[in-house]
N, C-alpha and C positions, 0 to 999 in steps of 0.2 A: 815503647809502643806508641804509634802515631796514627791519628785519624784525621783526614782532611775534611773540612767543611766546605761543601759546594753550594753556591747560590744562597748563602746565609741559611741553609737548611740544617739547623743545629739538632733538631729532633732525629733526623736520619743519621747524623754523625754519632749521636748518643747511642742509638740503636746498634750501630756498627761497633762502637767501642764496647758496649755491654756484651755483644756476641763474642768479640775477641777475648775479653776478660773471662767469659764463661768457658771458652775453649781452652784457655791457659790454666784454668782451675783456681783463679784468684779468689772467687767468691767462696769456693769450698774450703780453701785454706783459711780464709778469714773466719769462717764459721767454726772451724776446728780450733782456732786460736782464741776464741772468745772466752772459753773456760779451760781450766786446767784438766788435762787428761792423764790419769794415772798410767805409769809405765806398762802395767799389765793390760789395761784397756787399749793402749796404743798398740801393743804387740798383737793382741787379739784382732784388732781392726785391720792392721796391716796384713796379717795372715789371711783374713777373710777376703780382703781385696785381692791378694795374690791368687787365691783359689778362684775367685770370680774371673780374673784376667786369664788364668790358665784354661778354664772351661770355655770362655769366649773364644780364645785362640784355637782350641780344639774343634769347636763348632765351625769356625771359619775354615779351618784346614779341611775338615770333612766335606763342607759345602763346596769348596774349591775342587776337591778331588771327585766330586759327583757321587758320593756314596749315598747321600740322603735323597 
């Protein structure tokens, strides 16, 4: 990942970098790896995330079709 600094504006470059890292999920991954997660907790979390993604996809699909 690369961010260019223009006109010595490091603050803006930092903001852009943070936004890119956020989009990639790096901060979320770091937070998850701070502590050990039991396999059963990991499985439950992944299932909940999958359900959330499926519901969101269904909502988007219905919205695109104009049902709502």
